Each structure stands twice: as structure tokens, then as C-alpha cells.
N, C-alpha and C positions, 0 to 999 in steps of 0.2 A: 292543866294537872299533867298534861302529859310532854308539854314543852318544857316544865320543870324537871320531870323524871329524865328527859333526855338529856338536858345540861349537865346534870348532875352525873348519869351514867360517862357521857364523856369526860367529866373530871377525873372520875375514877378510874377510866380504863388505862391500862398501860401502854406508853406511848410506841412501842416495840418488844415483841418477844419473837425469839427463835427456836426453831425444832430442827436438830441438826441428826444425822443417822446413829453417830456413837458419840461418847464421851473426848475421843481426840478430837474429832471435829469440833465438838463443841468447844475445846479450848484454844485451836484456831480462829474460831468466829468471836469467841470472846476477846482474844487479844487486837484483834480487827477492830472490834467495836470501841474497847479501851483507847485503841489509837485515835478513835473519833471522839475522844470524851464522852463516850456513852458507856461507863463503868457498872451501872446498875441495872443493865439491860438482863433479862434472864434469857439463857440460853441452856436449852434444856434436850434432852435425846429422846428418840421417837418417831421421827418424820412424821407423815400425814397421820396417822393414828393417834399419836400422842398429840398434835395438836388440836386434834378434834376432841380428843378426851377431855384437854384443858379447857378448851373455849365452851363445854359443855358445863364445866364447874365453875368458872370464871368470866369475868366481863370480856368478851373479843377485844383484844389491842387495837391500836389504832393500825400500826403497821405489823405483818405478821410474815416472818421467813421460815420456810417450811422445804425439806429437803426432799425431794421424789426419790432416791435411790432406796432399794427393795422396796418398792410398792410395785407390784405386778399391775396393776390397771390405776395407773395414777390420775388419768382424766375424770373418770367414776367417784373417786376417792374425793379428790380435787372441788367438784363439783358439790359433794356431801358436804364438804369442812366451808364450803363458801356458804353454803345455805346455813349452818349451824352459826356463822361468823357474823354474818348479815352486811347489809350495805354500807356500814360505817367501816370495815376492816379491809383496809388494801393489803392482798397477799402478793408477796413476791417467791416465787418457786425457785429451786435450784438443785441442781443434778450433774452429771456427768455427761449425759447425751448430747450431744450437738446434731442436734436433728431440727431443721426448720420448720418441717410440718409439725413437731411436737410443739414448736416455740409457738407458731399460728393457732394450734388448738387451744392452748393455754391462753393467749390473748383474748378468743373468742368466747372461752367460759368466764373471764372475767379477772384471769390474773393480771395483775399490773407489769411484771415482768419476769424473765427467766435469766439467771445468771448461771453460766456454765462455771462447773467447778474446776480445778481451784480459781476462784474469780480474786482480783486485787483490789488492794484498797481504796484506790480511786474507783474504780467501778462500783463496790459497794458504796461509796459516799455518794455517789452522782444516783445511785438509783436510790437510795433514800430519801435524797434531795428531790426527786423526781415525785417521789409519792407525797412530801411534803408541799408539793406545786412550786416549787423554786428554779425547776429548769423543764423544759419542753421535750417532750419523747423523741421527735424527729431529730431535733438538734444533736441532742445526746447520743442517737445513734449514728451518727455521720460522723462525728469527731473520733480522730485518732487519739495516742497517749505521746505525750512530751516527757522526754528524759533529759534531765541536764547531769551535766560530769564536770565536776571542777576538782582542781588539786588542791590540796591546803596551800602548799608553797611548790614552787618550782623544782622539777625532778620526781616529782612521786608517780608519775606516769600517766596521768590522767587521759592523756590523748592515747595511748596504748588501749587502756583500759574501753573507751567509747569507740576506737577500731574494732578490738574484739567482741562489742555487745553489738555492735551494726552487722559485722559480717556472721556471728551465731545467731541473731534472730532472722537474719534473710534468709542463709544458707540451712540452718537447721531447726528454724522454726516456721519456715518458707512464708515470712511476713513483708510485705512491702514496708521497706523502712528509707527514710532519710538520714542523712548525716549531714549536718551543719557545724563547719570549723570555723568558730566565732572568734579565733586568733586571728586577726587581720594582718598582723604584723610579723608575727614568727610562727604562722599556723604549719603543723605537721601533718595533716591529713592527708593531701596531696602523696608526699613523701611514703606515708605509711600504708597508701592503698594503692602505691604503684602507678600513680597518675602524674602526666606531664602538662596537661592542658589546664585552663583557669577555669576553676569552678562555679564561676558566673556569681558569687556571692556580692562583690561590690557593684553590680550592674541591677541586682534586686533589690539592695539595700538604697541605692540612689531614684527609685520608682516611686512616685507618690501614691499612685492608681495600681497596685499590683494585682494579676487575677491569674489564673490557672494556665493560660494558655503561654503567657509570657514567662511564668516559673517553669513551666515543661522544657521551655528553650533552652533556661539558663541553667537547667539539674544537668550535672556530669554522671552519665549512667557507667556505676561500677561493676553490676551485673544485673541479672534479670530483675531481681527485686530491693536493688540498693543501689540509692541514688543519692550524689552530694554536691553540696554546696561549699565552696571555699574560696579563698583570694591568694594569691601565691605571693610569698614573703616580701615584702618591701620595706627599704631603708627610709625613704622620702617620707612626706607629709603624708598623712590617711586622712581623706574627707570625714567630716563629720559626720554622723547620722543621727536620726529621729528615733528617739525610743517608740514612740507608735508606729514607726516603719518597721522596727523589730518585731515588737510583738503582732503585727499584721501579717507580716513573712510567717509567724509560728502559726498562727490561724488559719492561713492557707493551705500551709503544709499537711496542718491536722485534716484538713478537709480532703488531702488527697493521699496520705499515708497511714498505714496502720500505726507504727511506732516512727517519732522524729526526736533523734538524738541530738544533743547540743554539745560540743565540745567547749567547754568555756574556759578562757584563759583567768588564771588567778589574779591579774593584775585588774579585772572587771572594769573594762571599757563599757562605755555607753551603751546601756540596754541588757548587760550581762546577768548583774544583779537582778533586773525585772523576769529577765527569763527563768533565773533559778529559784526566785521567789513562787512564780505561778505555776512552774513545771510540776506535774502530775507526779514523777518520780525524779527525787533530788539524790543524786550519788555524788559523796565525798571523797577523793582518795586522799588517803594520809600515811605517813610514816610516824614511828613511834618516837617522834622528838619534842621536845617542849615547844620549839617554834610552832611546829605542827599542829599541836594540842590547843595553842593559843588560839591560833587561826581557825580550828576548827569551832571553838567556843564561842570566837566573832561570828562565824557565819551562822551558827545556830541560833544564837542570838538575833541576828538580821532576819532569819527566813521563817523563824517561827517553829511551831512543833508540826504533828501529824494529826492535829484536831479536824482538819476542813479535807481530810481524805487524800491528803499530799504524801506519799511516801517517800521515807529517807532512809537511805542504807550508808552505812559507815564502811569505806573500803580501805583494810590495811594491805597497802602493797609494797611487800618486802624489795622494792627496788634499789635502795642505797647499800644496804645494810643484811649482806648476806648472813653475818653469824647473830651478835647481838646489838640489837638496838639501844641506840640510849635510855628508854624508860621500858619498863614491863608494860606487858598490856593491861596489867590490873591497874598499874599506875597512871596510864595513858587515860584509860575510861572512868578514872576517879575525878582525874582534872577535868573530861571535858564534861563530866555528867553522863555519857553516852554508850552505850557497847556497842562495840565492832560488830559488824552484821558477818563479814568474809573476810577470808586471810588469803591472798594472793602469794604463791610462794615465790623465792627469787627465782630470775629466769636465767641469769648468768650472762653471758655473751651470746646466747643461742638466737635470740631474737635480732639483735643488731646485727648480727651476723646475715641472718636471710634478709636482712634490707640490701646488703650488697649485691644480692641476685634479682631484686625486683619488689614486690611487696609484702610486708611484715608477714611472714609463715608463722601463724600460731601453733603448728603442730611441732615447731622445731623445739617447744618448750611443752612437753605432754604434762606437767606438774601442774603450771601456769594456765594452759588450758584446760583443764578440769576444774581450777577455782575459777576460772572466767565461765563455765557452764553452771555452777552452781551460782553465781551471782546473776544468771539470765535466768534460772529457776525462780529466784526470788524476784527479780524483776517481773516476771509473769504469775507470779502468785504462788509459785511451787514450795511448800516450806520445807525444809531438811528434816530428814527422819535419821535416827540413829539405826546403824547398820545392823539388821536381826541375825542373829547367831545361827548358823545352820545346825540340824540337830546331829551331824556326824562330827561336827567341830565341838558340840558337848559331850559327844561319844568318847573322841579322842581325849579330852581331859580328863574322864573319869577313869580313861583306861591307863 
């Protein structure tokens, strides 16, 4: 009789329930879960206290995501919650504190994992997969993220966007970053980064058994946290590559760096489409033209949606049209079936002029740099918020 009761209870239990701090965070988490094709997940406010009250009145879910913010004594509160839930519920905690001591204490009391807010789509997907037994914990903890950047067509500025991301993630976010320029015939990253040496890409792609020490010798050091693989442009025949070698390179880089950025050519040489398909974050850079809209729709059809935790960002870089583009934003989004996430303003000739003096200087175009910072925020899971009006602004309007 007890076995039958347990089976029935498991069938009736919710697969996942989330308790967050407030309604605004509930909307963000609901959006992330809907991107993972989990549309019916209850996302409620109230934190640990709300989760405990809900579990006392309902059958505890199989996975419980709970926010620790505004809980003065999270460990005792979580222990009480775990006692209410029982051993069949896997609890994932989230909070703003980046405290390794808290993380270890949470694991000791039985929490499956701790996510530092704001957490990214791929991190949430991996954590949920870990709860469902689809991924081992140690492997998950060691791996970095892959960011693939590709232009819808030539001249959209995908290489500039990839360069800017690598610079901002390494210099402003203080993350170890590897940048791979996969355009082996006409790559621009050596020029954009102000480097004259060969980036070692050809050597590592020709290696059948790639290890960390060999890769460390091949990487070109741009600064303290930024390293690069690239190949000097060649007009002659380029040696073919094995797709497995390309994917193996990506895996080794993810064990060495926090963020691995691939600058992929829109000609899609061997291995490029596979990198784009498997990347944790896919960034498509486009202009508002009918040709780009067609290409974006083809790319989206090929690489799929975000249901497996692979985030997709569509970036409108105003690189070729300082004034009116051939299509309006609404026309472009309607044709592609996808909203534009970030708009990078036209930088004029400022960036190109800075190349004559050395590496690309992003500060020469402040508005463009600010747009890139917004893109970095999205890449790191930070959601854009509408600017809050100050009290004196409202007072001036009344006056």
C-alpha cells in the first residue's frame, strides 16, 4: 500500500516550482523558463517563507527553486524547508551573495546547487539538467561558456562585435576570455586587436590529440585575461579541417577559460555551423535589409530555438545605414519572426580611424561602446530595466 501511495504522489507532484523575491524577478524567471519550453511552471513570490507555506499546503515538487534574498538566517530557514519537502524534492537556491562559504554550507545541508543572480539561461538549463540526472556536477562546475558571433551577411560588423565583447568581458567583467577568429582566409581579429604575430589557429586545428599545454603555447596573449587564436589571412589554398578537431578545440578552451568567443564567418566553413549550433550563447549581427532578414530566418531554422538553454540574441548593428535602413524594425521582426534584442548605433568613421593608430579603440565611439555594454549585460544574464525617473524630474514637470 505504501508503494502505491508513493507512486501516485510522485505522479501528482509538480516537476518544478520557483519562489522568487518579488513580482519583477518572477517575470524574469518565467521568461527564462518559457525559453526552455517550460511554460506551465508556477513562479511565485515570497522566497523561503512562501516556499515553506506552499509546500505545507501542497505536495512538494520534484525540483524547487527558491530565492534567499531578504532572509536574515537562510541556513536555518532552508533546513526547515528541506524538512517540509522531504528527500524527494531537490532544492536549488539563488541569491546575490557571492560567498564560497555559503555555497559549501548549502551543499552540506542538502541543497543541490546555488545560482548567483542574475543567472544566465544556459546556467539555469544546466542546473535543471543536473537535477534530472542528465549532467554530472563536477563536469558542470569546470566548464566555461561558448559565445558564437556570426553576421547575417558581410559588412554587418560581426568581427567588431566579437572584439568588443572580448575586451569588455576581460577588462570590465574581469573574466578569463579566449577569442577564436575562425575566418581562416580573411580574419580581422589580429588587425582589430593590434596584433602582428600569427595566432596559432592553424597549428591547433591540425593537431589530432590536443592538450592544454599545447594550446597554451599556441594562444596569443592580448592582455592579462584575454587570449586569442587566429590565422593570418591567406590567398592560397587552406588545409581542410576535421569537425571533431574543431569541437574538441572548443571543449578544451572551455576547460581553460570562463568565456570562449568564436568569431564565425558567414560563409560557414567546415565546423562553423556546428560551433554555432552547440554554443551556449548565439549572437547574430544584422542590418535591416531584406537579404539579412532572409539569412537570419535561415540561420534560425538551422540552429533551432532556446529550448535547450542556448540563448539567442539578435543584434542590429547600424554599420552601413546612418539614416534610414531599407526595412523598418517592425518589418524586419515580422519577416524573421524574432525580436531584436540590442541596437548598436552607427559609429561613423571613428572606429575605423582608430585602427590607423593601433588596436580598435572602442572609446572613440561612446554610443557604440554603451550599446556593447548593454549586449554584455544580456550575455551575462543582466536584464535591461527602464530608467527610473528621479523625484526632482517629476517635481520639475509639475512646476
